[in-house]
KOLLOPA-83367 format. One record per residue (C-alpha): residue number from 1; residue in one letter; x, y, z. Coordinates in pm, whole numbers, plus 50000, padded with zeros to 5 digits. Example, Ala and Ser with C-alpha at 12.3 -4.5 7.8 and 13.67 -1.06 7.14 Angstrom:
<pt><roba>1</roba><voba>A</voba><x>51230</x><y>49550</y><z>50780</z></pt>
<pt><roba>2</roba><voba>S</voba><x>51367</x><y>49894</y><z>50714</z></pt>
// end
This chain:
<pt><roba>1</roba><voba>X</voba><x>54419</x><y>61899</y><z>43579</z></pt>
<pt><roba>2</roba><voba>X</voba><x>54516</x><y>61862</y><z>43213</z></pt>
<pt><roba>3</roba><voba>X</voba><x>54642</x><y>61512</y><z>43277</z></pt>
<pt><roba>4</roba><voba>X</voba><x>54316</x><y>61411</y><z>43439</z></pt>
<pt><roba>5</roba><voba>X</voba><x>54128</x><y>61503</y><z>43116</z></pt>
<pt><roba>6</roba><voba>X</voba><x>54376</x><y>61321</y><z>42903</z></pt>
<pt><roba>7</roba><voba>X</voba><x>54330</x><y>61005</y><z>43108</z></pt>
<pt><roba>8</roba><voba>X</voba><x>53958</x><y>61026</y><z>43070</z></pt>
<pt><roba>9</roba><voba>X</voba><x>53985</x><y>61081</y><z>42695</z></pt>
<pt><roba>10</roba><voba>X</voba><x>54226</x><y>60781</y><z>42682</z></pt>
<pt><roba>11</roba><voba>X</voba><x>53987</x><y>60564</y><z>42877</z></pt>
<pt><roba>12</roba><voba>X</voba><x>53703</x><y>60661</y><z>42656</z></pt>
<pt><roba>13</roba><voba>X</voba><x>53906</x><y>60561</y><z>42344</z></pt>
<pt><roba>14</roba><voba>X</voba><x>54001</x><y>60220</y><z>42465</z></pt>
<pt><roba>15</roba><voba>X</voba><x>53776</x><y>59940</y><z>42360</z></pt>
<pt><roba>16</roba><voba>X</voba><x>53897</x><y>59677</y><z>42601</z></pt>
<pt><roba>17</roba><voba>X</voba><x>53634</x><y>59791</y><z>42860</z></pt>
<pt><roba>18</roba><voba>X</voba><x>53354</x><y>59769</y><z>42614</z></pt>
<pt><roba>19</roba><voba>X</voba><x>53456</x><y>59419</y><z>42497</z></pt>
<pt><roba>20</roba><voba>X</voba><x>53462</x><y>59301</y><z>42859</z></pt>
<pt><roba>21</roba><voba>X</voba><x>53113</x><y>59434</y><z>42923</z></pt>
<pt><roba>22</roba><voba>X</voba><x>52991</x><y>59254</y><z>42600</z></pt>
<pt><roba>23</roba><voba>X</voba><x>53130</x><y>58940</y><z>42730</z></pt>
<pt><roba>24</roba><voba>X</voba><x>52991</x><y>58980</y><z>43064</z></pt>
<pt><roba>25</roba><voba>X</voba><x>52636</x><y>59049</y><z>42907</z></pt>
<pt><roba>26</roba><voba>X</voba><x>52680</x><y>58739</y><z>42691</z></pt>
<pt><roba>27</roba><voba>X</voba><x>52776</x><y>58522</y><z>42988</z></pt>
<pt><roba>28</roba><voba>X</voba><x>52474</x><y>58654</y><z>43197</z></pt>
<pt><roba>29</roba><voba>X</voba><x>52244</x><y>58572</y><z>42904</z></pt>
<pt><roba>30</roba><voba>X</voba><x>52378</x><y>58219</y><z>42870</z></pt>
<pt><roba>31</roba><voba>X</voba><x>52340</x><y>58167</y><z>43248</z></pt>
<pt><roba>32</roba><voba>X</voba><x>51989</x><y>58289</y><z>43237</z></pt>
<pt><roba>33</roba><voba>X</voba><x>51897</x><y>58044</y><z>42941</z></pt>
<pt><roba>34</roba><voba>X</voba><x>52065</x><y>57754</y><z>43145</z></pt>
<pt><roba>35</roba><voba>X</voba><x>51870</x><y>57835</y><z>43455</z></pt>
<pt><roba>36</roba><voba>X</voba><x>51547</x><y>57868</y><z>43259</z></pt>
<pt><roba>37</roba><voba>X</voba><x>51598</x><y>57540</y><z>43059</z></pt>
<pt><roba>38</roba><voba>X</voba><x>51724</x><y>57336</y><z>43361</z></pt>
<pt><roba>39</roba><voba>X</voba><x>51410</x><y>57185</y><z>43477</z></pt>
<pt><roba>40</roba><voba>X</voba><x>51295</x><y>57097</y><z>43119</z></pt>
<pt><roba>41</roba><voba>X</voba><x>51622</x><y>56916</y><z>43050</z></pt>
<pt><roba>42</roba><voba>X</voba><x>51609</x><y>56738</y><z>43387</z></pt>
<pt><roba>43</roba><voba>X</voba><x>51253</x><y>56612</y><z>43311</z></pt>
<pt><roba>44</roba><voba>X</voba><x>51351</x><y>56493</y><z>42979</z></pt>
<pt><roba>45</roba><voba>X</voba><x>51675</x><y>56305</y><z>43101</z></pt>
<pt><roba>46</roba><voba>X</voba><x>51477</x><y>56149</y><z>43389</z></pt>
<pt><roba>47</roba><voba>X</voba><x>51222</x><y>56016</y><z>43157</z></pt>
<pt><roba>48</roba><voba>X</voba><x>51490</x><y>55861</y><z>42921</z></pt>
<pt><roba>49</roba><voba>X</voba><x>51661</x><y>55700</y><z>43217</z></pt>
<pt><roba>50</roba><voba>X</voba><x>51334</x><y>55572</y><z>43359</z></pt>
<pt><roba>51</roba><voba>X</voba><x>51248</x><y>55408</y><z>43014</z></pt>
<pt><roba>52</roba><voba>X</voba><x>51584</x><y>55248</y><z>43003</z></pt>
<pt><roba>53</roba><voba>X</voba><x>51549</x><y>55107</y><z>43359</z></pt>
<pt><roba>54</roba><voba>X</voba><x>51215</x><y>54971</y><z>43293</z></pt>
<pt><roba>55</roba><voba>X</voba><x>51323</x><y>54795</y><z>42971</z></pt>
<pt><roba>56</roba><voba>X</voba><x>51623</x><y>54644</y><z>43136</z></pt>
<pt><roba>57</roba><voba>X</voba><x>51427</x><y>54538</y><z>43429</z></pt>
<pt><roba>58</roba><voba>X</voba><x>51174</x><y>54349</y><z>43208</z></pt>
<pt><roba>59</roba><voba>X</voba><x>51458</x><y>54193</y><z>42998</z></pt>
<pt><roba>60</roba><voba>X</voba><x>51625</x><y>54057</y><z>43315</z></pt>
<pt><roba>61</roba><voba>X</voba><x>51306</x><y>53916</y><z>43440</z></pt>
<pt><roba>62</roba><voba>X</voba><x>51229</x><y>53740</y><z>43111</z></pt>
<pt><roba>63</roba><voba>X</voba><x>51582</x><y>53613</y><z>43099</z></pt>
<pt><roba>64</roba><voba>X</voba><x>51557</x><y>53455</y><z>43438</z></pt>
<pt><roba>65</roba><voba>X</voba><x>51221</x><y>53307</y><z>43386</z></pt>
<pt><roba>66</roba><voba>X</voba><x>51299</x><y>53096</y><z>43063</z></pt>
<pt><roba>67</roba><voba>X</voba><x>51129</x><y>53103</y><z>42724</z></pt>
<pt><roba>68</roba><voba>X</voba><x>50791</x><y>52940</y><z>42857</z></pt>
<pt><roba>69</roba><voba>X</voba><x>50736</x><y>53254</y><z>43073</z></pt>
<pt><roba>70</roba><voba>X</voba><x>50472</x><y>53519</y><z>42972</z></pt>
<pt><roba>71</roba><voba>X</voba><x>50752</x><y>53733</y><z>42811</z></pt>
<pt><roba>72</roba><voba>X</voba><x>50697</x><y>53576</y><z>42491</z></pt>
<pt><roba>73</roba><voba>X</voba><x>50330</x><y>53695</y><z>42495</z></pt>
<pt><roba>74</roba><voba>X</voba><x>50424</x><y>54066</y><z>42552</z></pt>
<pt><roba>75</roba><voba>X</voba><x>50306</x><y>54305</y><z>42299</z></pt>
<pt><roba>76</roba><voba>X</voba><x>50018</x><y>54068</y><z>42179</z></pt>
<pt><roba>77</roba><voba>X</voba><x>49650</x><y>54153</y><z>42243</z></pt>
<pt><roba>78</roba><voba>X</voba><x>49460</x><y>53987</y><z>42530</z></pt>
<pt><roba>79</roba><voba>X</voba><x>49245</x><y>53782</y><z>42266</z></pt>
<pt><roba>80</roba><voba>X</voba><x>49586</x><y>53647</y><z>42117</z></pt>
<pt><roba>81</roba><voba>X</voba><x>49721</x><y>53554</y><z>42458</z></pt>
<pt><roba>82</roba><voba>X</voba><x>49401</x><y>53357</y><z>42562</z></pt>
<pt><roba>83</roba><voba>X</voba><x>49368</x><y>53170</y><z>42236</z></pt>
<pt><roba>84</roba><voba>X</voba><x>49732</x><y>53077</y><z>42204</z></pt>
<pt><roba>85</roba><voba>X</voba><x>49851</x><y>53014</y><z>42568</z></pt>
<pt><roba>86</roba><voba>X</voba><x>49950</x><y>52673</y><z>42629</z></pt>
// end
């Protein structure tokens, strides 16, 4: 019986178990944050890649239709396009 109490006392004095529990709690918190922020990050990354795709598609279209295409009028107002269009 005496050895059982000594074993319990020794277990209570050891700090390895407490450190393991702290790491497990920290890991659980990080996982919770990742799950919570996942949809927001997905939306932001999708928006970035969609903008890149749109810009590359427009650049490819302008490159294949030559300098006289409407690409040179992009970014100008409707009035400027009508008054300066050949």
